[in-house]
N, C-alpha and C positions, 0 to 999 in steps of 0.2 A: 350602249356604253355607260358605265357607272362613273359619275364625276364626284370626286371628294371635295367638299367645300368647308372652309373655316366658318364656324358660326359662333357668335357671342351672344350671351344673354344680356340685354340692356340693363337689367336690374343690378348687374355687377359693376357698371361704370357710369350710369346716368344718375344724376342727383334728382331727388324728388322735388325739391323747391329751389329757387334761386338763392335762398338764404344759406343753403348748405354748401360746404366745400366740395370740390370735385373729388371723387374717389380715386386714389392713386394706388395701383397694385405695387407692392414692395416685396423684394426678396431679401430676407435678412441673413442670407448665407455669408459668413465672415470672409470667405474667399473672394467674394465679389466686392468687398469693401476693405481693401488692405490699409487704407489711410484713416479708418474710422477712429482709432484711439487718438491719433494726432489731431484730428478735427475736434474730437470731444475735449481734449486738453486745452486747445485754443478757446473753445467756447467756455470752459470752466474758468480760464484765466480772465476772459472778458467779463464773465458774470461776476467774478470776485472784484474786479476793478470797478464795475458799475455799481456794485453794492456799496463800496466806499464812497463813490461819487454822490450817490443818492442818500447817504446816511445823514439825515437831518432830523435828529430825535426830538428837538424842542417843539412842542405843540402850542403852548401859550401859558400865560400866568394869570392868577386870580389875585387881584390886589384889593384891599379893603381893611385888613387888620391894621391896628395902630400900634401893635407890639409884636414881638417874635411869636411865631406859630409853635405851639407846644405839642399838640396831639391831633390825630385823625380818628374819625369813626366812619366806617363803610356801611352803607345801607345793605341789608341782606337781600332785598328784593329789587331795588331800583339802581341801575348802573349809573344814572345821571345825578344821583344824590350823594353828597359828601358833607360830613359835619367836621368842623375844625374848631379847636380851642386855642386861646392865646395866653400869653404871660399876664395880660391885664384882666383876665377873668371873662373875656368876651367869647361868646359862641357864635359862629356863623354857619348857616346851612347854604350850600352852593348848588345851583343848577349847572352842572358841568357842560351840558349840551350847548347852553347859551352863554356860559362863563359869567354868570351873574350871581350875586348874593341875594337869596330870596328871604332870608330872615337873619337878623342879628340882635343879640341882647347880651347884657352882662349877667352871667350866671353865678360867679363866685368872687369873693374877695381874694385877690392874689392869683397865682397860677391856676389854670385848668390842668389837672394832672391826667385825666383820662376821659374819653367819650366812648360809649359802646351802645349799639342798638339792641333791642330785644330780638328774640329769634323770629318773630313775625313782622318786625319792622314798624309796629304801631307806636312804640315809645323809644326814647333814648335816655341813657343814664350818664350823668357827669359827676366827677369827683374833683375837689379842689383843695387848696391850702387852708380853707376855712373849716375843715373837718366835716363837711356835709356831703351827702349823696343826694343829688336832686334828680327827680324823674320828670321828663318833659314829654308832651304830646308831639308826635311827628306832624300832625296836621297844623297848618298855619292858623293862628287865631283870627277871628273876624275883625273887620275894620273897626278901629277905635278901642279894641280890647287890649289890655296889657299882657305882656308875656309873663305868665305865672306858672311855676312848676306844679305838676299834679301832686307831687309828694316831696317832702324834704325830710331827710333822716340825718340827725346829728350823731356823729360817731364819737366814741370815747377816745379814740386814738387818731393820729394823723393818717391821711389817706394819700397814697402815691400812685395807684393804678387800679384799673377795673377791667374785668373780662367777663363775657357772658357765655353761658352754656349754649351749645349749638341748638338743642331741641327744647329743653325744659325751661320753666320760668325761674331760673336760678342764675345768680351771678356771684362773682368772687371779687373781693377788694383786698388790697394789701397795704401795709404801713408798718406799724409795730408788730402786728400779727396778720395772719391770713384768715379772713372771715368769709364764710359761705352764707349768702343771703337768699331769701325767697322774695320775689317781686311783691307779694301781697302782705309781707310782714315788715315791721319796723325794727325787729331785733334779729341779730344773726342766728342762723340755724346751728352753726358750728364755728368754733374758733380753733385754729390750728397754730401751734407755736413750737419752735425748736431753738429757744434761747438765743435769738439773734436781735441785734439793735433795730435795724430797719430793712424791710423788704421793699424794693422799689420797682419791681415789674412782675406781673402775674399773667398767666396765659392758660386757658383751657385747651385740652387736646381736642382736635376736630373729629377724630375717628373714635378713639376710646374716650368717650365724652365725660367719663367720671374722673379722669386724670387731669391734674393741673400742676403747674410748676411756678416757682418764684426765683428771682435773682435777689440775693441778699447783700448787705453792706459789708459783711465779713468775707467777701469774695466767694461765697458759696452759691450753689444752685440746689434748691430743695424740691423734691417731688412729693406730691400729695395725692391721695385718693379720697374723694368726698364721701365715700361709703365707710371709710375708716375713721377711727377717733384720733389717730396719731399720724404724723408725717411718715412717709415710706422710707426715704433715704436722702442722703445729701452728699454732694461732692464739693471739695474746696479747690479752687484754681489758684494760680500764682497771682492773678490780678482780678479786679472786680469786673463782673459782667453787667452791662447796661440794659440789655433787652434780650428777650427770649421769644422764639417763634417755633411752633410745632409744624411739622410737615403735614399738609392737609390730605395727603394720599398714603403716607407710610406711618402707621400708628405709633411706631416705636421711636421715630427719629425727631430730633429737635436741633435747632441751631441757636447759638448764643453769640451776641455781639460784645466783644471784650475791650477793655481799656488798653490792652497791649497791641492794638492795631490789627488784631487777627479775629477771625470768626472760627468757632469750633462746632462741628456737627457731631452729636452724640447719639448712640443707640442706648436706650434705657436698660437693655438687657446686659450691656457691658459698658459701664460708665467709667471704668478705670482708664481706658484709652479712647480718645475721640476717633470717630470714623474718618474724619477729614479735617485738616487745618486749612483755612482759606486765607491767603496772604493778599498783599498789594496795597492796602490802605497804609497811610503814613502817620495817622493820628488816631485817637480813640474812636471806635465805631459806636455810634449813638443809637442806631435803630436797624432792625432787620424785619423783612416781611416776605412770605413765600408767595409764589405765583399759584393760581388755583390748580395747575397741573401737578404741582409738587416737584417739578423737575428743576426749577430755578428759584433763586431768591434775590432780592434787591437790598442793598445796604446804603445807609447814609453815614457820613463821618464828619468829624471835626476838621478834617483836611479840606473841606469845601467841595467834595466830590461825591457822586453817586456811582456805585458799581453794581453790575449784574453778574452773578455767579451761576455756573452749573453746579448742581448738588454734588456731582462726583469729581469735580475738578478743583484744584487748589488755587488757580489763578482766575481772575475775572475775565469774562468774555467781552465786557463793555464798560466804558467809563464815560459819565456825563458830567459836564461842568460848564459854568458860564462865568464871565468876568465879574458880574455883580453878586453872584450867589455867595453867601457867607456860610457859617457852620450849619450843616444840615442836621436838624434836630429830630424830625420825624419823617417816615417814609411809608408809602402804601402802594400795593399792587392791585389794580382794578380787578373785579370779579369776572370780567370777560377776557382777561389775560392779554389785553392790548395796550393798556396805559399804566404809567407809574406817576404817583403824586409825591412831591417832596415839599416839606415845609422847613423854612430856615429862619435864622436870626433876624434877617432884614425885612421881616413882615410879609414876605411873598410866598404864595403857593404856586408851584410850577407843575405843568403837565408835560410828560414825556412819552414818547412811543416806547413800548417794551422791545420792539424790534426796530432799530434805528432807521433802516432803509425801507420799511414797509410802506406801501402806497395806501394812503387814506382814501376813503370814498368807495364808490362802486367799482368792482373789478369784474371785467367781462370774462366769460368762460375761457376764451382763447388766451387771455392774459394769465388767468389762473393756471392753465396748462403750461404756459411758458415759464412762469415762476417756479412751478413744481419741478419742471425739467431742469432748470438752472440750479435749484437746491440739490437735486440728486447728483448733478455733475460736480458741484462744489464738495459734496460729501465724498464722492468717488476719488477726487484728486486732492483731498484736504491735506494729505501728508507730503505732497510735492513741495519742495523748498520755496519756489517762487510764489506759489499760491498761498502757502502757509505764511510767508513773510507779509504779503499784502493784506491778508485777512486779519493778522494779529496787530498790524501797525495802528497806533492811536497817538493823537496829539494830546499831551498832558500839560497842565500848568507848570511853569518853571519851578515854583516852590515845591511841588510834588516830586518833580524829577530830581531836584537837589536833595530832598529828604530821602528819596529811594536810594540814591548813591551813598548817602551817609549811613543809612541802615545796613546796606550791603557791606560797606567797609567795616562797620562794627561787628557784623556777624562773622565775616571772614577772619577778623583779628581774634575773636573769641575761639574760633575753630583752631587757629594756629596755636593759641595759648594752651588750649586743652591738649592738642597733639604734643606740644613740647613737655607739658607736665607728665603726660602718659609715658613719653619716651625716657624721661629721667626718673621714673618711679619704678618700684618693683612690679613685675608682671601681675596683672589682675587687681592692683591696688586702685587704679583709676578706671572704673568700668565704662564701657560704651553704653550711653543712655539714648534710646530712640527719641527723635523729636516729638513723637506723639505722646510719650510718657512724661515729658518735661512739664506741660502746663497743669496737669492734675496732681495736686499734692497728696490728697487722701480721699477715701470714700467712707462715709459713716452710714451704718444701717440701723 
């Protein structure tokens, strides 16, 4: 007689070592799991609540400056090195891992206006109110040796900012004119001018490395190509732009921080209308810096807050503030995409997490899988009202809340007034103007 027996291969269910999890056979047929969506929704809701519970973005502060912090310089090779310049002309080099200052010296008379590292990180350049460009060695001097610059260049005009080429030994300064310099020469290779009083911010493009741009005191943004003898084009906005940052992943796009509390992202191929207007700040935006991924940027403002924006969204995804932090003057996003540095008027440099609820330290593989699963769930149910409300909610300082209400009331009154004027005018006399077209007054080529 033939007997039929159930046989199983042990390889399918026995674990190889005690460290492994037991293998669980699973049937993903949706008919066997009628409550799957409801379960996933509850998990997404809990994950969103836990994210807000664990949102503790402040990492620590670096104190040592005796005056307000004016500018940052990020080392291109070492994540743990940061250079900072202050209003009193002092430069400090920080070891971020240990949160200590490894070097400090007075480099300029008056403000330090800009710090930038060379492309290989061996030297860094500083500019100040004393009309000098100073070149410093990145290596710490030997014991007993004085801090002396490798080279000092006296400029004919004032200097307000500096930016270094990504690959070549070339840097640009701005002031009364935009000048292109070679590291090995004491005279500028080229001087570019477009009849403007003062240029106060300059930035090289990180992808199309020959392009650079400046923000000017006549409310304009000027684009240059270092291969050309003349500036390329210029746009004039309704208010002055304080800082400009190029997207490190998209060659055509840049974002400017403006005095009218907004930020504008432009495409160089179509400068007449900004791609996106970023709202939420209630005072002048002083600085902007992109994340290395090019998907987000961080801003600092005179309203004593730091905000993080998605490039494609008008409103910020995150706001950071502390009771003691005053006007934020400079901001930087670390090159590993994990930290943000802010410098403010009250002499402190603060370190923040780029993702407020991220766990610092070693993350085990099972934790990583759980975090990724939670992220996917939050993404899946992001449009659900309850989850959306919890994810968006932020505590903001009272002065910011009151200013937002005031700005909202002013905007609504302007809209009502415009509608009334249009209603009592001849048809077509008061045209509808898009919000995107309002900030740009004209484009010159």
